[in-house]
LUMNU-905390 format. One record per residue (C-alpha): x negated, y negated, z negated; residue in three letters; residue number from 1. Coordinates in Angstrom, 1 decimal. Layout:
<vexgus>
VEXGU        u        v        w   residu   num
VEXGU        X        Y        Z      ALA   NUM
...
</vexgus>
This chain:
<vexgus>
VEXGU        u        v        w   residu   num
VEXGU      0.0      0.0      0.0      MET     1
VEXGU     -2.7     -2.2     -0.2      SER     2
VEXGU     -3.0     -2.7      3.4      ASN     3
VEXGU      0.5     -4.3      3.8      ILE     4
VEXGU      0.3     -7.9      4.8      ASN     5
VEXGU      3.1    -10.0      3.2      LEU     6
VEXGU      1.9    -13.3      4.8      LEU     7
VEXGU      4.1    -13.1      7.9      PRO     8
VEXGU      7.1    -12.2      5.8      TRP     9
VEXGU      6.4    -15.1      3.5      ARG    10
VEXGU      6.0    -17.3      6.5      GLU    11
VEXGU      9.3    -16.1      8.0      VAL    12
VEXGU     10.9    -16.5      4.6      GLN    13
VEXGU      9.5    -20.1      4.3      ARG    14
VEXGU     10.8    -21.0      7.8      VAL    15
VEXGU     14.2    -19.5      6.9      LYS    16
VEXGU     14.2    -21.4      3.6      ASN    17
VEXGU     13.3    -24.6      5.4      ASN    18
VEXGU     16.1    -24.1      7.9      LYS    19
VEXGU     18.5    -23.3      5.1      ASN    20
VEXGU     17.3    -26.5      3.2      MET    21
VEXGU     17.6    -28.5      6.4      LEU    22
VEXGU     21.1    -27.1      7.0      MET    23
VEXGU     22.1    -27.7      3.4      ALA    24
VEXGU     20.7    -31.2      3.6      SER    25
VEXGU     22.5    -32.0      6.9      VAL    26
VEXGU     25.7    -30.6      5.5      VAL    27
VEXGU     25.2    -32.6      2.3      PHE    28
VEXGU     24.5    -35.8      4.2      TRP    29
VEXGU     27.5    -35.1      6.6      LEU    30
VEXGU     29.7    -34.4      3.5      ALA    31
VEXGU     28.4    -37.6      1.9      CYS    32
VEXGU     29.0    -39.5      5.2      GLY    33
VEXGU     32.5    -38.1      5.5      LEU    34
VEXGU     33.3    -38.8      1.9      ALA    35
VEXGU     32.0    -42.4      2.3      GLY    36
VEXGU     34.0    -42.8      5.5      TYR    37
VEXGU     37.1    -41.5      3.8      LEU    38
VEXGU     36.6    -43.7      0.8      ALA    39
VEXGU     36.0    -46.7      3.1      LEU    40
VEXGU     39.2    -45.8      5.0      GLN    41
VEXGU     41.1    -45.5      1.8      ASN    42
VEXGU     39.9    -48.9      0.7      MET    43
VEXGU     40.7    -50.4      4.0      ASN    44
VEXGU     44.1    -48.9      3.8      ASP    45
VEXGU     44.7    -50.3      0.4      LYS    46
VEXGU     43.4    -53.7      1.5      VAL    47
VEXGU     45.7    -53.6      4.6      ARG    48
VEXGU     48.6    -52.6      2.4      TYR    49
VEXGU     47.9    -55.4      0.0      GLN    50
VEXGU     47.6    -57.9      2.9      ASP    51
VEXGU     51.0    -56.7      4.2      GLU    52
VEXGU     52.4    -57.2      0.7      ARG    53
VEXGU     50.9    -60.6      0.5      ASN    54
VEXGU     52.2    -61.6      3.9      LEU    55
VEXGU     55.7    -60.3      2.9      TYR    56
VEXGU     55.5    -62.3     -0.4      LEU    57
VEXGU     54.4    -65.4      1.5      LYS    58
VEXGU     57.3    -65.1      3.9      ILE    59
VEXGU     59.7    -64.5      1.0      GLU    60
VEXGU     58.3    -67.5     -0.8      ILE    61
VEXGU     58.7    -69.7      2.2      SER    62
VEXGU     62.3    -68.6      2.5      LYS    63
VEXGU     62.9    -69.3     -1.2      LEU    64
VEXGU     61.3    -72.8     -0.7      LYS    65
VEXGU     63.6    -73.5      2.1      GLU    66
VEXGU     66.5    -72.4      0.0      GLN    67
VEXGU     65.4    -74.5     -2.9      ILE    68
VEXGU     65.1    -77.5     -0.6      ALA    69
VEXGU     68.6    -76.8      0.6      ASP    70
VEXGU     69.8    -76.6     -3.0      VAL    71
VEXGU     68.1    -79.8     -3.9      ASN    72
VEXGU     69.5    -81.5     -0.8      ARG    73
VEXGU     73.0    -80.2     -1.7      LEU    74
VEXGU     72.5    -81.4     -5.3      GLN    75
VEXGU     71.6    -84.9     -4.0      GLU    76
VEXGU     74.6    -84.9     -1.8      GLU    77
VEXGU     76.8    -83.8     -4.7      LYS    78
VEXGU     75.4    -86.5     -6.9      GLN    79
VEXGU     76.0    -89.1     -4.2      LYS    80
VEXGU     79.6    -87.8     -3.8      LEU    81
VEXGU     80.0    -87.9     -7.6      ILE    82
VEXGU     78.7    -91.5     -7.6      ASP    83
VEXGU     81.1    -92.4     -4.8      ARG    84
VEXGU     84.0    -90.8     -6.7      ILE    85
VEXGU     83.0    -92.8     -9.9      ASP    86
VEXGU     82.9    -96.1     -7.8      VAL    87
VEXGU     86.3    -95.3     -6.4      ILE    88
VEXGU     87.7    -94.4     -9.8      GLN    89
VEXGU     86.2    -97.6    -11.3      ASN    90
VEXGU     87.8    -99.6     -8.5      LEU    91
VEXGU     91.1    -97.9     -9.1      GLN    92
VEXGU     90.9    -98.8    -12.8      ARG    93
VEXGU     89.7   -102.4    -12.1      ASP    94
VEXGU     92.5   -102.8     -9.6      ARG    95
VEXGU     95.1   -102.7    -12.4      VAL    96
VEXGU     92.8   -104.2    -15.0      ASN    97
VEXGU     91.8   -107.3    -13.0      ILE    98
VEXGU     95.4   -108.3    -12.7      VAL    99
VEXGU     95.8   -108.2    -16.5      HIS   100
VEXGU     92.5   -110.1    -16.9      VAL   101
VEXGU     93.6   -113.0    -14.6      PHE   102
VEXGU     97.0   -113.0    -16.1      ASP   103
VEXGU     95.6   -113.2    -19.6      ASP   104
VEXGU     93.1   -115.9    -18.7      ILE   105
VEXGU     95.9   -118.0    -17.3      VAL   106
VEXGU     98.1   -117.4    -20.4      ARG   107
VEXGU     95.2   -118.2    -22.8      LYS   108
VEXGU     94.1   -121.4    -20.9      LEU   109
VEXGU     95.0   -124.4    -23.2      PRO   110
VEXGU     96.2   -127.7    -21.8      ALA   111
VEXGU     93.4   -130.1    -20.9      GLY   112
VEXGU     91.1   -127.3    -19.6      VAL   113
VEXGU     90.5   -126.6    -16.0      THR   114
VEXGU     88.6   -123.7    -14.6      LEU   115
VEXGU     86.4   -124.4    -11.5      ASP   116
VEXGU     84.9   -121.0    -11.1      ARG   117
VEXGU     85.4   -117.4    -12.3      ILE   118
VEXGU     82.6   -114.8    -11.7      ASN   119
VEXGU     83.0   -111.1    -12.5      LYS   120
VEXGU     80.0   -108.6    -12.5      LYS   121
VEXGU     80.7   -105.1    -13.9      ALA   122
VEXGU     82.4   -105.9    -17.3      ARG   123
VEXGU     81.1   -109.5    -17.7      VAL   124
VEXGU     83.2   -112.5    -16.7      ILE   125
VEXGU     81.8   -115.9    -16.5      GLN   126
VEXGU     84.1   -118.9    -16.8      LEU   127
VEXGU     82.9   -122.3    -15.6      LYS   128
VEXGU     85.2   -125.3    -16.0      GLY   129
VEXGU     86.0   -128.7    -17.4      ARG   130
VEXGU     87.7   -129.7    -20.6      ALA   131
VEXGU     88.9   -133.0    -22.1      GLN   132
VEXGU     87.2   -132.3    -25.4      SER   133
VEXGU     85.0   -129.8    -27.3      ASN   134
VEXGU     88.0   -128.7    -29.3      SER   135
VEXGU     89.8   -127.6    -26.1      ARG   136
VEXGU     86.8   -125.4    -25.3      VAL   137
VEXGU     86.9   -124.0    -28.8      SER   138
VEXGU     90.6   -123.4    -28.5      GLU   139
VEXGU     90.0   -121.5    -25.2      LEU   140
VEXGU     87.3   -119.3    -26.8      MET   141
VEXGU     89.6   -118.6    -29.8      ASN   142
VEXGU     92.5   -117.7    -27.6      GLN   143
VEXGU     90.3   -115.4    -25.5      VAL   144
VEXGU     88.9   -113.7    -28.6      ASP   145
VEXGU     92.4   -112.7    -29.7      THR   146
VEXGU     93.2   -111.1    -26.4      SER   147
VEXGU     93.3   -107.3    -26.1      LYS   148
VEXGU     91.7   -107.5    -22.6      TYR   149
VEXGU     88.5   -109.3    -23.7      PHE   150
VEXGU     85.7   -108.7    -26.2      GLY   151
VEXGU     83.8   -111.6    -27.9      ARG   152
VEXGU     83.2   -114.8    -25.9      SER   153
VEXGU     80.0   -116.6    -25.8      ASN   154
VEXGU     79.6   -120.3    -25.0      LEU   155
VEXGU     76.5   -120.9    -22.9      ASN   156
VEXGU     76.6   -124.6    -21.9      VAL   157
VEXGU     78.7   -127.7    -22.8      VAL   158
VEXGU     77.6   -130.8    -21.0      ALA   159
VEXGU     79.1   -134.2    -21.4      LEU   160
VEXGU     79.9   -136.0    -18.0      LYS   161
VEXGU     81.2   -139.5    -17.8      ASN   162
VEXGU     83.4   -139.8    -14.7      THR   163
VEXGU     85.5   -142.9    -14.0      SER   164
VEXGU     85.4   -144.1    -17.5      GLY   165
VEXGU     86.5   -140.7    -19.1      THR   166
VEXGU     84.4   -138.2    -20.9      ASP   167
VEXGU     84.7   -134.8    -19.6      ILE   168
VEXGU     82.9   -131.6    -21.0      ARG   169
VEXGU     81.7   -129.0    -18.5      GLU   170
VEXGU     81.4   -125.6    -20.1      PHE   171
VEXGU     80.2   -122.2    -19.2      ASP   172
VEXGU     81.8   -119.3    -21.2      VAL   173
VEXGU     80.8   -115.6    -20.8      VAL   174
VEXGU     83.4   -112.9    -21.7      LEU   175
VEXGU     83.3   -109.2    -21.7      THR   176
VEXGU     86.2   -106.9    -20.8      GLU   177
VEXGU     87.5   -104.7    -23.6      ALA   178
VEXGU     86.7   -101.0    -22.9      LEU   179
VEXGU     89.8    -99.8    -24.8      GLU   180
VEXGU     92.0   -101.4    -22.2      GLU   181
VEXGU     90.2    -99.8    -19.4      ARG   182
VEXGU     90.5    -96.4    -21.0      GLU   183
VEXGU     94.2    -96.9    -21.7      SER   184
VEXGU     94.8    -98.0    -18.1      ALA   185
VEXGU     93.2    -94.8    -16.8      VAL   186
VEXGU     95.3    -92.7    -19.2      GLU   187
VEXGU     98.4    -94.5    -18.0      GLY   188
VEXGU     97.6    -93.7    -14.4      GLN   189
VEXGU     97.3    -89.9    -15.1      LYS   190
</vexgus>
């Protein structure tokens, strides 16, 4: 047995082992490449799916923004309509109330007092006129203060004018309409 040469067998075995190692290495690298490719595809699929979801959400958000804009526009239109209705209702209330106001001013006007101008803005009425004396202006204010259609009166100006030998007082009185009368007029219309 000593004359058996094992070197060729070892060489063959080494070549076989090298081929097996090379094949195993190629299979390993192919498996790693395939696993990497599949992992990359999986990640790309997840990214694409998330991009689709993001696009869907953006589209839905833009639809909601349009709906919100429509709702806001409708609310503005509603508020404008409510404001118009309030104006119309106030005009309806004032239509009846202004008759009472003018009638009451005429009834409370003492002798010797002349009104030159009456201005009304909202609930404030401004009376400008002339009187024979300060006591007549005072009497006008007292009469107006007792009216159920007016609140307190305020005297802004009394100026003494001498025309053709007689002294005339020019006055400016500011009145406010009484709110209770407006509310009772509205209740009476219903």
